[in-house]
C-alpha positions as CSV (number, residue, x, y, z in Angstrom):
1,M,3.5,14.4,2.8
2,K,-0.1,13.4,3.2
3,L,-2.9,14.7,0.9
4,L,-6.3,14.3,2.3
5,L,-8.9,12.9,-0.1
6,T,-12.5,14.0,-0.6
7,E,-15.4,11.6,-0.3
8,K,-15.7,11.5,-4.1
9,Q,-12.0,10.7,-4.5
10,I,-12.2,7.9,-2.0
11,R,-15.2,6.4,-3.8
12,D,-13.4,6.7,-7.2
13,L,-10.3,5.0,-5.7
14,M,-12.2,2.1,-4.1
15,P,-12.0,-0.2,-7.2
16,F,-8.2,0.1,-7.1
17,Y,-8.1,-0.4,-3.4
18,D,-10.3,-3.5,-3.7
19,R,-8.0,-4.9,-6.3
20,V,-5.1,-4.5,-3.9
21,K,-7.0,-6.3,-1.2
22,C,-8.1,-9.1,-3.5
23,A,-4.6,-9.6,-4.8
24,A,-3.3,-9.8,-1.2
25,I,-5.9,-12.4,-0.3
26,M,-4.8,-14.5,-3.2
27,G,-1.2,-14.4,-2.0
28,E,0.0,-12.0,-4.7
29,P,0.0,-8.5,-3.0
30,G,0.2,-5.6,-5.3
31,M,0.6,-1.8,-5.0
32,L,-1.8,1.1,-5.5
33,I,0.2,3.8,-7.3
34,A,-0.6,7.3,-8.7
35,Q,1.2,9.2,-11.5
36,I,1.2,13.0,-11.1
37,R,0.5,14.9,-14.3
38,W,0.0,18.4,-15.4
39,N,-0.8,20.4,-18.6
40,G,0.0,23.7,-20.1
41,D,-3.0,25.4,-18.5
42,G,-1.5,24.8,-15.0
43,K,-3.9,22.0,-14.1
44,W,-2.5,19.2,-12.0
45,W,-4.0,15.7,-11.4
46,M,-3.1,12.2,-10.3
47,E,-3.9,9.1,-12.3
48,P,-4.2,5.9,-10.1
49,G,-3.1,2.5,-11.1
50,F,-2.3,-1.0,-9.8
51,L,1.1,-2.8,-10.0
52,D,1.2,-6.6,-9.8
53,H,3.3,-8.2,-7.1
54,E,6.5,-8.6,-9.1
55,H,6.6,-5.0,-10.4
56,A,5.7,-3.7,-6.9
57,K,8.5,-5.8,-5.4
58,M,11.0,-4.5,-7.9
59,I,10.1,-0.9,-7.3
60,T,10.2,-1.3,-3.5
61,Q,13.6,-2.9,-3.7
62,K,15.0,-0.2,-6.0
63,G,13.7,2.4,-3.5
64,Q,15.8,0.9,-0.7
65,P,19.2,2.5,0.1
């Protein structure tokens, strides 16, 4: 599934994306992630984050069949 982002969402995510790019340049690629959350009022949102190389590698390997 793909969720299209608004211009504001893209601007808000750029610091996280820049961190991924910088980590890759330094030889320690990471992963941009998002946690989906909701509350009792029926509102849903995603909170972005960054995983370092070792954690991203572990999650990627665990996701393999």
